[in-house]
Residue, then its C-alpha position, 0 to 999 in steps of 0.5 A: m140622179s146626182k144633185i146639181k152643185q151650186g155654182s156649177p155650169a148646169g146650176k147656172i143654166v137652171v138659174y138663168v132659165v128660171m130667171g128668163i121665164f119669170t122675166f118673160l112672164a113679167i114683161y110680156p103682158l106690158l109688151w103685148l098691151f103696148i103693141q095692141s094699142f097701135k092697132t085699129t079695132q078692126e085689125y085687132l078683131t080680124s088679125s092674130k092677137l100675137a101679130l104686130p100691127k100691119l099699119w101702126f096707128f098712132g091716132n088711138y093715143p090722142y083720142a084716149w088722152n082727150m076722151g079720158k081727160f088724162g091731162i088733169l087726171l095725171v096732175n091729180s094722181i101725182i098730187y094724191t100719191v105724193v102727198t099721201v106717201i109723204a104723210v103716211v111715211v112721216l106721220g106713221f113713223m113719227a107715231g111709231f116712234a112715240f108708241a115704241k119709246i114713250k110709255n104711258k097708260l094710253t100708249p097700248l090703247l092708241h096703238g091698238i086702235f091703229i092696229v085695228g085699222i089694218l083689219l078694216t076693209l074699205q068696203s066696211i067703212m065706205v058708207p060712214l066715210f062718205l057721210m063724214v066727208t059730206r057732212v064736213g063739206l069736203y065732198d068733191t074736193r082734193l082735201g076730201v080725197l087726201i084725208p081718207y087716203i092718208g087715214l087708210g094708209l097710216p095703220m100700216g105705216v104706224y105698225l111697221g114703224t113701231e116694230f122697227i123702232k122698238g129695235i133701236p137702242d134706248a141709250l141712243i135716244e137718251s144720249a140725244r136727250i142729255d145733249g138737249a135734243k127735243f122729240l122732233t130733233i131726235f126723230f128727224r136726225i136720228i130715228f128717221p134716217m135709221t128707218a130708211p129701209v122700212a120707210m122705203t117699203v111703206g112708201i112703195l106700198t102706199f105709192t102703188g095703192t094710192w096711184n091705182e085706187f079707183m073705188l073710193i075716189n069715185i065715191l068721194t068726187s063727182s067733178d072730172t077735175i078732181k078725179s084720178i087716172p084710174v077713173g079716166i081708164g074706167r071711162f073706156s069700159g062703158a060706151l067705148a068697151s068695144d073700141y079696143g085700140k083706144q082701151f089699150s092706149a088708155l091702159v098704157i097711159g095709166v101704166v107708163p107713170m108707174l114704169i117711169f117711177y120704177l125705172t127711176f128709183r129701181k136701185q133705191i126700191t131694190k135696196g129698200v125692200a131687201a134691207g126691210a126684209v132682212k130687218g123684218 
């Protein structure tokens, strides 16, 4: 059998077919979830799972929104995610700049501590983390959630930032120092803009991880006004576990902000991930 030449009509067809299959696999679960959210529980149980609703029932969404208290939870999720992403990217890359370009006896030790943080699982530090947050009086507060989120995200930001900044020529930094630039000036005006591709990658990973985090915030908080969207979705796994229409509506409410984020910044995300992969 002759090989399919690159750029030939047959080759293009194969590429389009493969792309179409992967696109379908990515979109279909979301489309299915959206359609099922407009069915009543009775219709969902009695009709085909692939069929459109006979009567589009919009009442699931107001009920799910109020029952899950998604109004305040959405605000909390935005606060936690935005603050964590900014802190992890800025502080992580600032520390990476110091580890990569400032040499002293403590640098390897401090850098090693951050690297160990990548290897730790949430389950292994959950109990001591809970005790620390409780003892300092930050239990059931937004600050008590934000500090662990930032601390857990920093190791990856520091590691990737350090490895990327190592490749930036020292001469560039030395010339800035000769001109009188200080550490923060060099970082924000020279180093940080050059790390944009990797910073975007770290930001995306931190965004998705923080937005979807469920276990830690459930342990560090008790008030509904402090929790986040995943906790609101989790409320539908108890007494409402058999109310499928409302369950699906709650899931859609949780997914929509992520879709809006991706659709809004899709070009920057694609460029950042691609450039970060090439640089890495």
